[in-house]
C-alpha positions in Angstrom: 12.5 11.5 24.1 8.7 12.5 24.9 9.7 16.0 23.3 10.3 14.3 19.8 7.0 12.2 20.4 5.6 15.2 21.0 6.7 16.8 18.0 5.8 13.6 16.1 2.1 13.4 17.3 1.4 17.2 16.5 3.1 16.5 12.7 0.9 13.5 12.5 -2.0 15.5 13.6 -1.3 18.1 10.8 -1.0 15.5 8.2 -4.8 13.8 9.4 -6.3 17.0 9.4 -5.1 18.0 5.7 -5.9 14.3 4.7 -9.9 14.7 6.4 -10.0 18.3 4.7 -9.2 17.5 1.3 -10.5 14.0 0.9 -14.1 14.9 0.4 -16.9 12.1 -0.1 -15.7 8.8 0.6 -17.8 7.8 -2.6 -15.7 9.6 -5.0 -12.4 9.2 -2.8 -12.3 5.3 -2.7 -12.7 4.9 -6.5 -10.2 7.5 -7.3 -7.5 5.6 -4.8 -8.2 2.1 -6.0 -7.8 3.4 -9.5 -4.4 5.1 -8.6 -3.4 2.0 -6.8 -4.2 -0.5 -10.0 -1.9 2.1 -12.4 0.6 2.1 -9.6 0.7 -1.6 -9.2 0.4 -2.4 -12.9 3.5 0.4 -13.6 5.7 -1.4 -11.0 4.6 -4.7 -12.4 5.9 -3.3 -16.0 8.9 -2.0 -14.4 9.9 -5.1 -12.7 9.3 -7.7 -15.7 11.0 -5.3 -18.2 14.1 -4.8 -15.5 14.5 -8.5 -14.4 13.1 -10.9 -17.5 13.4 -7.7 -20.5 13.6 -11.0 -22.9 10.1 -12.2 -22.2 8.5 -9.7 -23.9 10.6 -10.9 -27.2 8.7 -14.6 -26.8 5.3 -15.9 -27.5 5.1 -15.6 -23.6 4.4 -11.8 -23.8 0.6 -12.5 -23.8 0.6 -14.5 -20.8 2.4 -11.5 -19.3 0.3 -9.0 -20.5 -2.8 -10.8 -18.9 -1.2 -11.2 -15.4 -1.3 -7.4 -15.2 -4.9 -7.6 -14.9 -4.7 -9.7 -11.4 -1.5 -8.0 -10.4 -3.2 -4.5 -10.6 -6.7 -5.4 -9.4 -5.1 -7.5 -6.3 -2.3 -5.0 -5.5 -5.1 -2.2 -5.2 -7.3 -4.0 -3.2 -4.3 -4.9 -0.6 -3.0 -1.4 -0.8 -6.7 0.5 -0.5 -7.6 -1.7 2.3 -4.0 -0.9 4.2 -4.4 2.8 3.4 -7.5 2.7 5.2 -6.0 0.5 8.0 -3.3 3.2 8.4 -5.4 5.7 8.9 -7.6 3.7 11.8 -4.3 3.2 12.9 -3.3 6.7 13.0 -6.3 7.7 14.6 -6.2 5.2 17.4 -2.6 6.8 18.1 -3.5 10.2 18.1 -6.4 9.3 20.6 -4.4 7.3 23.2 -2.7 9.2 26.3 0.1 7.1 27.0 3.4 7.4 24.9 3.7 3.6 24.9 0.4 3.1 23.6 0.8 5.8 21.1 4.4 4.0 19.9 2.5 0.9 19.9 -0.4 1.9 17.7 2.1 3.1 14.9 4.3 0.2 15.2 1.7 -1.8 13.8 1.7 -0.1 10.6 5.4 -1.8 10.6 3.3 -5.0 10.1 1.2 -4.0 7.1 4.5 -2.9 5.6 5.9 -6.5 6.2 2.4 -8.4 4.9 2.9 -6.2 1.8 6.3 -7.7 1.3 5.2 -10.9 1.9 2.1 -10.6 -0.3 4.8 -9.5 -3.0 6.8 -12.4 -2.4 4.0 -14.8 -2.0 2.3 -13.6 -5.4 5.4 -13.9 -7.4 6.3 -17.4 -6.2 3.0 -18.5 -6.7 3.1 -17.1 -10.6 6.3 -18.5 -10.9 4.8 -22.1 -9.8 2.1 -21.6 -12.2 4.1 -21.2 -15.4 
């Protein structure tokens, strides 16, 4: 088992090194990352609307869903950007750990972020459903 963990650790270290070399200035990277997540969230929002409710765009409610893309994009990008940097922090902590159990524990924290992201999407859509 330690052999697999060692391979994962080496691969993760290589990926982190590539990220840190290619990232450049945080003053440029963060706005680009945030903009990327805004575009991604809005694209996913429209994909969800068109696949789940294609008839909404043919009604008088279309303007409502067009307006909703702004908070979806912005708040989603805020959460995604924060979770990106938290994940980088978790990876650095995991790689700095000396025990295998600590390494696995730190990387398991990223699973918590994934669960929170799923809950965030569910709560967000439930909230907007109630507002309608």
